[in-house]
C-alpha positions as CSV (number, residue, x, y, z in Angstrom):
1,X,0.0,0.0,0.0
2,X,1.2,3.5,-0.8
3,X,-0.3,6.7,0.8
4,X,0.9,10.3,0.1
5,X,1.8,12.3,3.2
6,X,3.1,15.6,1.7
7,X,4.8,17.3,-1.2
8,X,8.1,19.2,-1.6
9,X,6.3,22.5,-2.3
10,X,5.3,24.9,0.5
11,X,2.4,27.4,-0.3
12,X,3.5,31.0,-0.3
13,X,0.3,32.1,1.4
14,X,-1.9,30.4,3.9
15,X,-4.5,28.4,1.9
16,X,-7.5,29.5,3.9
17,X,-10.1,28.4,1.3
18,X,-8.7,24.8,1.4
19,X,-8.8,24.9,5.2
20,X,-12.4,26.1,5.2
21,X,-13.5,23.4,2.7
22,X,-11.9,20.7,4.9
23,X,-13.6,22.2,8.0
24,X,-17.0,22.3,6.3
25,X,-16.7,18.7,5.1
26,X,-15.8,17.5,8.6
27,X,-18.6,19.5,10.2
28,X,-21.2,18.2,7.8
29,X,-19.9,14.7,8.3
30,X,-20.3,15.0,12.1
31,X,-23.8,16.3,11.7
32,X,-25.0,13.8,9.1
33,X,-23.2,10.6,10.0
34,X,-25.6,8.3,11.8
35,X,-24.8,4.7,11.0
36,X,-27.7,2.2,11.4
37,X,-26.9,-1.5,11.8
38,X,-28.7,-4.8,11.3
39,X,-27.8,-8.4,12.2
40,X,-27.5,-10.3,8.9
41,X,-26.4,-13.9,9.0
42,X,-25.1,-13.5,12.5
43,X,-23.0,-10.5,11.6
44,X,-23.6,-6.8,12.5
45,X,-23.7,-5.0,9.2
46,X,-24.1,-1.2,8.5
47,X,-27.2,-0.8,6.3
48,X,-27.3,3.0,6.3
49,X,-24.5,5.5,7.0
50,X,-26.4,8.8,7.0
51,X,-29.2,10.2,9.2
52,X,-32.6,9.9,7.6
53,X,-32.9,13.6,7.0
54,X,-29.7,13.6,5.0
55,X,-30.7,10.9,2.5
56,X,-32.3,13.3,0.0
57,X,-28.9,15.1,-0.3
58,X,-27.2,12.1,-1.8
59,X,-26.7,12.1,-5.6
60,X,-29.4,9.6,-6.6
61,X,-29.8,9.0,-10.4
62,X,-33.3,7.7,-9.8
63,X,-34.5,11.0,-8.3
64,X,-32.1,13.7,-9.3
65,X,-32.3,17.2,-7.9
66,X,-29.9,19.9,-9.1
67,X,-28.8,20.6,-5.5
68,X,-27.6,17.0,-5.2
69,X,-24.7,17.7,-7.6
70,X,-23.1,19.8,-4.8
71,X,-24.6,18.4,-1.6
72,X,-23.5,14.8,-2.3
73,X,-19.9,15.9,-2.3
74,X,-20.1,17.0,1.4
75,X,-21.5,13.7,2.7
76,X,-19.4,10.8,3.7
77,X,-20.1,7.2,4.7
78,X,-17.5,6.4,7.3
79,X,-14.6,7.8,9.3
80,X,-12.2,6.2,6.8
81,X,-14.0,7.8,3.9
82,X,-13.8,11.4,5.4
83,X,-10.2,10.9,6.6
84,X,-8.9,9.7,3.2
85,X,-10.6,12.5,1.2
86,X,-9.6,15.2,3.6
87,X,-6.0,13.9,3.6
88,X,-5.8,14.1,-0.1
89,X,-7.5,17.5,-0.2
90,X,-5.0,18.8,2.4
91,X,-2.0,17.5,0.5
92,X,-2.9,18.6,-3.0
93,X,-5.3,21.4,-2.3
94,X,-3.0,23.7,-0.5
95,X,-0.8,24.6,-3.5
96,X,-3.6,24.7,-6.0
97,X,-5.4,27.1,-3.6
98,X,-2.2,29.2,-3.4
99,X,-2.0,29.3,-7.2
100,X,-5.6,30.0,-8.0
101,X,-6.6,32.3,-5.1
102,X,-9.4,31.6,-2.7
103,X,-12.4,32.5,-4.9
104,X,-11.3,30.7,-8.0
105,X,-10.1,27.7,-5.9
106,X,-13.5,27.3,-4.2
107,X,-15.4,27.6,-7.5
108,X,-12.9,25.1,-9.0
109,X,-13.6,22.6,-6.2
110,X,-17.4,22.9,-6.5
111,X,-17.2,22.6,-10.3
112,X,-15.0,19.5,-9.9
113,X,-17.7,17.9,-7.7
114,X,-20.4,18.7,-10.2
115,X,-18.3,17.3,-13.1
116,X,-17.6,14.1,-11.3
117,X,-21.2,13.8,-10.3
118,X,-22.2,14.1,-14.0
119,X,-19.7,11.4,-14.8
120,X,-21.2,9.0,-12.3
121,X,-24.8,9.7,-13.3
122,X,-24.0,9.2,-17.0
123,X,-22.8,5.6,-16.4
124,X,-24.5,4.4,-13.2
125,X,-27.8,4.2,-11.4
126,X,-26.7,3.8,-7.8
127,X,-26.6,6.7,-5.4
128,X,-23.2,8.2,-4.6
129,X,-21.8,10.4,-1.8
130,X,-18.4,11.8,-1.0
131,X,-15.9,14.5,-1.9
132,X,-13.6,12.1,-3.8
133,X,-14.7,13.4,-7.2
134,X,-14.0,17.0,-6.2
135,X,-10.7,16.0,-4.6
136,X,-9.8,14.2,-7.8
137,X,-10.4,17.4,-9.7
138,X,-8.1,19.2,-7.3
139,X,-5.5,16.5,-7.7
140,X,-5.8,16.6,-11.5
141,X,-5.3,20.4,-11.2
142,X,-2.2,19.8,-9.1
143,X,-0.8,17.5,-11.7
144,X,-1.1,20.3,-14.3
145,X,0.4,23.0,-12.1
146,X,3.2,21.0,-10.4
147,X,4.1,18.0,-12.5
148,X,7.7,18.1,-11.5
149,X,7.2,18.3,-7.8
150,X,7.9,15.4,-5.5
151,X,5.2,13.5,-3.5
152,X,6.3,12.1,-0.2
153,X,4.7,8.7,0.3
154,X,4.6,6.0,3.0
155,X,4.6,2.4,1.7
156,X,4.2,-0.9,3.4
157,X,4.4,-4.3,1.9
158,X,6.8,-6.6,3.7
159,X,8.5,-3.5,5.2
160,X,7.5,0.1,6.0
161,X,9.3,3.1,4.6
162,X,9.1,6.4,2.8
163,X,10.2,7.7,-0.5
164,X,9.6,10.5,-3.0
165,X,7.9,10.1,-6.3
166,X,7.5,12.7,-9.1
167,X,3.9,14.0,-9.1
168,X,3.5,13.3,-12.8
169,X,4.2,9.6,-12.3
170,X,2.4,9.2,-8.9
171,X,-0.8,10.8,-9.9
172,X,-0.9,9.5,-13.5
173,X,-0.1,5.9,-12.9
174,X,-0.8,5.2,-9.2
175,X,-3.9,7.4,-8.5
176,X,-5.5,7.5,-11.9
177,X,-4.5,4.3,-13.8
178,X,-3.8,1.7,-11.1
179,X,-6.4,2.8,-8.5
180,X,-9.2,3.8,-10.8
181,X,-8.7,1.8,-14.0
182,X,-6.7,-1.4,-13.3
183,X,-7.8,-2.2,-9.8
184,X,-11.6,-1.8,-9.8
185,X,-12.2,-4.1,-6.8
186,X,-14.4,-2.1,-4.4
187,X,-18.1,-2.4,-5.1
188,X,-19.0,0.8,-3.3
189,X,-16.3,3.0,-4.9
190,X,-17.3,5.5,-7.6
191,X,-14.4,5.0,-10.0
192,X,-16.0,6.8,-12.9
193,X,-16.8,9.8,-10.8
194,X,-13.1,9.9,-9.8
195,X,-12.0,9.7,-13.5
196,X,-14.4,12.4,-14.4
197,X,-13.0,14.6,-11.7
198,X,-9.4,14.0,-12.7
199,X,-10.2,14.7,-16.4
200,X,-12.1,17.9,-15.4
201,X,-9.4,19.3,-13.1
202,X,-6.6,18.6,-15.5
203,X,-8.5,19.7,-18.6
204,X,-9.7,23.0,-17.1
205,X,-6.3,24.1,-15.8
206,X,-4.6,23.2,-19.1
207,X,-7.2,25.4,-20.8
208,X,-6.6,28.2,-18.3
209,X,-2.9,28.0,-18.9
210,X,-3.2,27.7,-22.7
211,X,-5.4,30.8,-22.9
212,X,-3.4,32.8,-20.3
213,X,-6.4,33.0,-17.9
214,X,-3.7,31.6,-15.5
215,X,-0.2,32.7,-16.3
216,X,2.1,29.7,-17.0
217,X,4.8,29.4,-14.3
218,X,7.4,27.8,-16.6
219,X,7.2,24.6,-14.5
220,X,3.7,23.4,-15.3
221,X,2.4,20.7,-17.6
222,X,1.4,23.2,-20.3
223,X,5.0,24.5,-20.5
224,X,6.3,21.0,-20.5
225,X,4.0,20.1,-23.5
226,X,5.1,23.3,-25.3
227,X,8.8,22.5,-24.7
228,X,8.3,18.9,-25.8
229,X,6.6,20.1,-29.0
230,X,9.4,22.6,-29.7
231,X,12.1,19.9,-29.2
232,X,10.1,17.5,-31.3
233,X,9.9,20.0,-34.2
234,X,13.5,20.9,-33.8
235,X,14.7,17.3,-33.8
236,X,12.6,16.7,-36.9
237,X,14.0,19.7,-38.6
238,X,17.6,18.8,-37.8
239,X,17.4,15.0,-38.2
240,X,19.7,15.3,-41.2
241,X,21.2,18.7,-40.3
242,X,24.8,19.4,-39.3
243,X,24.5,22.1,-36.6
244,X,27.8,23.6,-37.6
245,X,27.2,23.9,-41.3
246,X,23.6,24.9,-41.4
247,X,23.0,22.6,-44.4
248,X,20.8,19.6,-44.5
249,X,21.0,16.6,-46.8
250,X,17.4,15.6,-47.3
251,X,15.5,18.3,-45.6
252,X,12.7,20.4,-47.1
253,X,11.9,24.0,-46.6
254,X,14.6,26.3,-45.2
255,X,17.5,23.8,-45.3
256,X,19.1,22.8,-48.6
257,X,19.5,19.4,-50.3
258,X,22.8,18.1,-51.5
259,X,21.9,19.0,-55.0
260,X,21.3,22.7,-54.3
261,X,23.9,25.4,-53.8
262,X,24.1,27.0,-50.3
263,X,22.8,30.5,-50.3
264,X,24.6,33.5,-49.0
265,X,22.7,33.2,-45.7
266,X,23.6,29.5,-45.4
267,X,27.3,30.4,-45.8
268,X,27.0,33.2,-43.3
269,X,25.3,30.9,-40.7
270,X,27.9,28.2,-41.4
271,X,30.7,30.7,-40.9
272,X,29.3,32.1,-37.6
273,X,28.6,28.7,-36.1
274,X,32.2,27.7,-36.9
275,X,33.4,30.9,-35.3
276,X,31.3,30.3,-32.2
277,X,32.7,26.8,-31.8
278,X,36.2,28.0,-32.3
279,X,35.9,30.9,-29.8
280,X,34.3,28.6,-27.2
281,X,37.1,26.0,-27.6
282,X,39.6,28.9,-27.1
283,X,37.6,30.0,-24.0
284,X,37.2,33.4,-25.6
285,X,33.6,33.8,-24.4
286,X,33.2,37.5,-25.2
287,X,34.1,36.9,-28.8
288,X,31.8,33.9,-28.9
289,X,29.0,36.1,-27.5
290,X,29.5,38.7,-30.3
291,X,29.4,36.0,-32.9
292,X,26.2,34.6,-31.3
293,X,24.5,38.0,-31.6
294,X,25.6,38.2,-35.3
295,X,24.1,34.7,-35.8
296,X,20.8,35.8,-34.2
297,X,20.7,38.8,-36.5
298,X,21.1,36.5,-39.5
299,X,18.8,33.7,-38.4
300,X,17.2,33.9,-34.9
301,X,16.0,30.2,-35.2
302,X,19.5,28.9,-34.9
303,X,20.1,26.9,-31.6
304,X,23.5,26.4,-30.0
305,X,24.5,23.4,-27.9
306,X,23.3,23.8,-24.3
307,X,26.7,24.5,-22.7
308,X,27.5,27.1,-25.3
309,X,24.2,28.9,-25.0
310,X,24.3,29.1,-21.2
311,X,27.8,30.5,-21.1
312,X,27.1,33.1,-23.7
313,X,23.9,34.2,-21.9
314,X,25.9,34.5,-18.7
315,X,28.6,36.5,-20.5
316,X,26.0,38.9,-21.9
317,X,24.4,39.4,-18.5
318,X,27.9,40.0,-17.0
319,X,28.4,42.8,-19.6
320,X,25.1,44.4,-18.6
321,X,23.6,43.7,-22.0
322,X,20.4,42.7,-20.4
323,X,18.0,42.6,-23.4
324,X,20.4,40.3,-25.3
325,X,21.0,38.2,-22.2
326,X,17.2,37.8,-21.6
327,X,16.7,36.6,-25.2
328,X,19.5,34.1,-24.8
329,X,18.1,32.8,-21.4
330,X,14.6,32.6,-22.9
331,X,15.9,30.5,-25.8
332,X,17.8,28.3,-23.3
333,X,14.6,27.6,-21.2
334,X,12.5,27.0,-24.3
335,X,14.8,24.3,-25.5
336,X,16.6,23.0,-22.4
337,X,14.0,23.6,-19.8
338,X,14.6,20.1,-18.2
339,X,18.3,20.9,-17.5
340,X,19.2,20.3,-13.9
341,X,20.1,23.9,-13.2
342,X,17.2,25.5,-15.1
343,X,16.0,26.9,-11.7
344,X,19.1,29.1,-11.6
345,X,18.4,30.3,-15.2
346,X,14.8,31.1,-14.1
347,X,16.1,33.1,-11.2
348,X,18.6,35.1,-13.2
349,X,16.0,35.8,-15.9
350,X,13.5,36.9,-13.3
351,X,16.0,39.3,-11.7
352,X,16.9,40.8,-15.1
353,X,13.3,41.4,-16.0
354,X,12.6,42.9,-12.6
355,X,15.6,45.0,-12.0
356,X,16.8,46.1,-15.4
357,X,14.1,45.8,-17.9
358,X,11.0,46.8,-15.9
359,X,9.0,43.9,-17.3
360,X,6.9,43.0,-14.3
361,X,4.8,40.2,-15.7
362,X,7.7,38.4,-17.2
363,X,9.7,38.9,-13.9
364,X,6.8,37.4,-11.8
365,X,6.5,34.4,-14.1
366,X,10.1,33.5,-13.9
367,X,10.6,34.3,-10.2
368,X,7.6,32.1,-9.3
369,X,8.9,29.3,-11.5
370,X,12.3,29.6,-9.9
371,X,10.9,29.6,-6.3
372,X,9.0,26.4,-7.0
373,X,12.2,24.6,-8.2
374,X,14.9,26.1,-6.0
375,X,16.2,24.3,-2.9
376,X,18.6,26.9,-1.5
377,X,16.9,28.9,1.3
378,X,18.8,32.1,0.5
379,X,17.7,32.0,-3.2
380,X,14.1,31.2,-2.2
381,X,14.2,34.2,0.1
382,X,15.6,36.3,-2.6
383,X,12.7,35.3,-5.0
384,X,10.1,36.0,-2.3
385,X,11.5,39.4,-1.5
386,X,11.7,40.3,-5.2
387,X,8.1,39.2,-5.8
388,X,7.0,41.2,-2.8
389,X,8.6,44.3,-4.3
390,X,6.9,43.7,-7.7
391,X,3.5,43.4,-6.0
392,X,3.8,46.6,-4.0
């Protein structure tokens, strides 16, 4: 068995909306939980979990009321039921609350409960209660916002221990695929309501990020998809392309075939890339940086190897050429965003935008992304202070 107990991300602000939702769920449980038992075949069996007056608030496909699509999500059938749902809501809801804000988070939670209820009613006729569908929506939202974060889990099989699992793997495979697709063993578990909740939560936040309703952080699933697509297109374009000649063998479009003669631009690109490689090998970084700027003026789609591009960006920043440095850092993050030290690049880029270019929105985006990835307390404090200045 594997149970999550926390994440490696700490909310920047106290997630009051999440705390209130947990408190409301617990309060309603205490008021409505009134188990009734019968002796069946010599065993004491629970035949009804809720007080009689609370029964009409379940989501019952045979007698649906619109209010049920919200009320059912605040009812629970056992202590284990309420504890499990509130544990997951506490773990995953805090950071989603922090990112969305209190009002949007509350509406997102309620909408997740409605969506999961619709998913259940569309496929089943039995009544359903519980916040698990709404919590699944929150968890799906967490997957989109923080796919690279680490989930702290407790496991016990033959031994008991703890480990950390990346959120994208734990939520996608353990919570969604294994628990709700592969291992459908519980008769009283609303698996399809859970799946509808996950789909709603992930889908809505991807839509928000894709349409800039919610500003991408640089570390979310939308950014990962965009970076993957850029790398895919780049790999396809340069599959037969020599990065230091600028000429392809079998490519179509901007690159030339063997039979065609290189254009003046091709020759210039070839010359500049060779010059950059030569200067970098000589450790003449300033000269390499000048050649890089010339290359971008000729063809700004050209991409240097990772180490070259990062050193050149650092050189430009050290020369106080902030606009050129920012463009180089942006190109680095777009193409090498999974690099181990991308958090340092995010931090540097955020500081450049904030302190030297007066681009507040870009500064916030990169500083927030850096703060979510950084582990050094001093750098995290620096990000927090800089963001505070930008918000004043």
